[in-house]
N, C-alpha and C positions, 0 to 999 in steps of 0.2 A: 480304290479299284474299278474300272469305268465298269458301267449295264452291258453287258451283252442285246443286241440290234436283232432286230428280228430277221430274221434270215440269212444271221450274218454263221458263215461253220466256221462249229466249235471243235476243236480239239479235246483230245481229252486232258487235258494240260488243261485247258482254257476251263472245262466242267471240274475237273475239282479248283481250279484255286476260286474261280464265286463261292462254290464249297464249301469254304475256308472263313474262321475265325481269327479272334487273335488269341494267342497261347498265351499259357500261363510257368512254361514250366524254360524260364530264358534270361539271359542281365544285360542287361546293357553295356559295352560296352565304352560306345561313345555316340555319339549321336545317329550315327548312320549304318553301324559293325554292330551286330551282337551276338552274344553265347549261349546257344542252344545247348540244355542239360536230359531233352526228353532222352536220352541213349552213351550211352561210354563213349561215342567217338566228340562229345563234344562242338560239335559242330562251330565255328567262327565267322559267322554267314555279315558276306557284305551287302548293302541295299540293291533290289536288285536278284541278287542269286539267289539258291537253297544251297538247304541239305545234303546231309551227303542220301540220306533214303528216297530226296527227292520231292516229296509232299509235303517235309516244310519249310520258308523262303520267309525271306527278309523282304516288308517294304516300307522303304520311309521310315527302317529302322525301329521298324514293332515285326516281331516274328506272329503268325498266322499260320494255322496249321488246319489238320481236315476235320470237317466240321456238319455233318446234319445226315450222313449214308448208310446204304450195305453196302458192298457184290455178296454179300451172300448172310443169309437169317438159317437156322435146321435147329432144328429142336432132335437132340446130338444123346447116346446113351456115354454116362458122362467115365466111362469107357475107356472109352474112341480116342482122349482127353492126352495124353491116360492121366487118370485121374484114378489106382485101384484102394487107394486109403480113403477115401472120398465119396460115403453116402454110398455104395457098391450100389446098382439096379439102377438108380434113377434116373432122371435127365435133365440135361444144362442146354439152355438155350444160348447158339452159339451166334457169336457176328464177328464179324470182320470188312475191311476193309482194302485200301491201294496202299502200296510204296515195303520196303524192310531195308534193315539197315544191313542185313548182309547180300551176297551175290551165290548166295551154295549151289554149284553147279548143279545138284544133284534133286534139289525142294522140288519135294510135293505140293508146292502150291501157288507156282514157277506163275502162272496165269496172272495171278495176286498179287503179291509179293514184287514182280519183278517189273508190273506198270511199269513205265516212265523210263526204264530204265533200256529195254527189252524192245525194240521194234515188234516185236510178237510174240508177246506181254502185252494183257490189257484187259481186261470186261469192266463194260456201263456202266455208273454207278444204280442206286434202285434210292432215289428220298426215303425220308424219313425221318421223326422225332423220337430223343428219347421217351418221352411220354410213352405213344405209339411201339415202342418198340418193351413195352416195361407193362406194357399191358398189352405185348404175344406172352412174356413170357406167365402172367397171374393165368389169362385164358386157359392158357396150355400144363400149371403146375410147372415148375420148373421152378425150385427151390436154387438153383444157381444163372448168374447169366457169365457168359465168359467170352470174354473178347480176344480167342485166335480165326487163322485162318493166314492172316497173311504179318509183321511183325506188331505186337501191342503198344510197345511201347513207343511207337512214331505217334500210335493213336491214343497218345492217356487224356489227352485234354475232354472227346469225344466220349473217354471209358469212365471215366471220371462223372461228365454227366448224365451218362446213361445210370450208372450204379448209387451215382449218393441214392436219383430218387429211387431204384429197386430196394436198397437198407431201407428204404418208409413202409415196405408190404413185408421184406425179413427176407427179403432176398442177399442171397452173398454172392460177388465176383468171387473171380476165377481169370489166372492171366494165363495162355501159355503162350511163350516166348523163348528168345534163343540169350535170355540174361543179359547182355546187354548195356547192362543199367546204367544207375547211377544211384549216389545215397536222396540227392534231391529228390530224385523221380520214385524213388521205391518210399520216401515216404509221404509222398504225395499222393500216392493210390493207397497207402495201410490201409487207414478208418475204410476200406472199398470192398479192398481185396481180398483175401482169409487163404483163396489157394492159388499154385501158383509151381507151373513146371518150368521146367528150365530142357534145353537140350544143349546138353556136354557134350560135341558136339565132336572132339580128339585131348587128343594132352600132348596136342604136340603145338608150338603156337607157328611155325612154318605152313604149318596147313589150318590153322587158324589165323592165322593174315588171307593166306589165299580164300578162301568165302568171306571174308572180309571181315575176324573183326580179331582181336589179341586174349588168349587165354587165359591169363595174368585178371582183365578183367572182367568174365565167366566168373572163373572159380569165387573171386573178389564179392560178386554178388552172389554165389552161393551163402557164403557164408554171413553178408548182408540177414540174405532173407530169412533163415536161422533166428538172428539175432535180433529182425524185429516185428521176431513170431507171426511170417506167412509158416503156410501149410504149404514143404515141396514134398516135389513128387520129380526123380531127375532122368529126362532116353539118354540110350546114348545109338545112333542107327547103327548099325557093327553094319561096315566096309567094305569090302576086301581090294585089300593091301593098298588103303588109307586112315583107317583104324583095329583093325582087330589082328595085329599081334597079343599074346597073350601078354607081353611086357605093355605093352599101352595100355590093356583092359585094366592090367592087374596095377597100373600108376592110379584107370578114373576110378576103379571103383577101392581103391585105399586110400583116397582123396576122399573121397565121398562118407565113409567111414571115421578118417578121422574130422570131420565135418559133425556127423553123428550115425549110428546106425540103426537109428529111427525111420531113415529117409532112403524109402522103395525107389530102387532104380533099376530100368524097366530098360532091356536090350534087345533091338525090336531088330526087322529083315529088311535089310538095302534090298530096292528091286530098280531096274537099269529105270531113268525119266530123265526129262529132259538134259542139259547137254550132258550126263553123264551114263551112257552105252557101252562103254569099254568094258567096267568088271563087270562078276559076276555077280548074279546076285543071293542071299546068302542064306550057308542052306541053316538045316535048323539044326542040325549040330555043332556048327558055329556058335549059335545059340547059344543052348547047352552048355557048352564048353567055356561057355564067357559067364552065364549063369553060375558055374559052382566058382566058377571062380574069382567071384565076386559073394559071395560064399566061405568062399576060405580067405578071405579079403574083413572077414565080417565080419559085413553086410547081412540084418534079419529079415530086407525085405527085397527078393530080390523077381526079376520077372521077362519071360522072350515072350516077346508077344509078333504077330503080324501073320505068322502060320501056324491059326489057328488050328491042335490037336497035332500037330508033330513036336512040338517039343518039353514032355515032359506032363514030371506034377507041377513046369517052372509057370503055371499060366495062377495056381491057383495059391491062396493065403495058408500061412503056418506058422501056428504059435510057437512063437521060442523060444520057449521056453522046456515046451510039455513038445512039440511037436504034432499040435491036433491037427486036424486040416478042420482051418473056419471057414471057406469061399472057395467056393468051385465054380472056378469056370470056363465057358472059350469062347476065347473071343468078345468082345463087348458082351457078353451073354454072361447073368450073375445065375449060379445052376441049382448053390446051394450058398443059404448065412448062416452060422451057428455064431454070428459073434452075439453075444448082450449085452447091455448094457456098456458098449466096448471091451468085453474080455472074451478074453481065450473060456468058452462054455465047461474043458475040463478042469484047468488049473487056474483059472480068477486070476489069471499074467492080464495083463493091463495093454492094452493093445494100441498102440498107438495113430490115432488117423481121428477121420471123424464120424459118428456109424449111425443109426438108425437106435 
């Protein structure tokens, strides 16, 4: 890749191209073509072309991937991710890059995720090293570093570069992802990522294809994550007229329970954003009904989010054995935590998750 000349006009694509390095998550097909397996699209990329994500590209038969920048870096409550069964009340250092392998019309992070795909999107990167990110995590005593904001799978080499270093200090890794993964990328991540949130957006394959994915790939990812020992929590954004029928919500809950009844399911409220401004915002009673369906289908932990104070008891964690209130929440705030050594304080039942 040629160097930039002083005074040369640089597009966002130019900047990202310059801040890339050869990736690891690919194989050569021949001298000029490669197959990327960072995500479920498994793009076969010719020399001089990009993958679907637009940030992984082939130069001379080598795959180049994002490196050395962030567009967002923030200290977040772990509940914001949302992880409700991972050290409640703690904070995670969250970072994001640019790009996504999906193109959801209701994306709430579209300014970063749809960069290079939508001319209105795009945020200029801030250049940083893995060492600097880990130093920030240590300074603020963050016990977790989370790859989020855009789709982390497509920037997995950068994430591992950070998390591998962070693991030397006892800092754990987390992903907030659409779940469009491959076995290869999950094996690559597993030594450094413990916590994985998946957006299960719909149970209708046609609707998934409208977003840029395939239902079966995401379902297979969820199964693989559990088999490989990641702690998994699942989010479904309940969008009126898109995925909010009782039948579809029941199908989602039934599938999750079939993988493990211990997987927390978060049903969260849609609000008009990006290109999807026609549906009504999700009402609290819709989330409450979705949560009830989750419990009816055998899930042990179902949470309703994004409307603090309006979703009855469904922000809280209860013992699935005796019903005792264990963790009381308001939005991202933990008001009470009565879990003792990973167990219900009242009956002693082990509560799945990671607790202080």
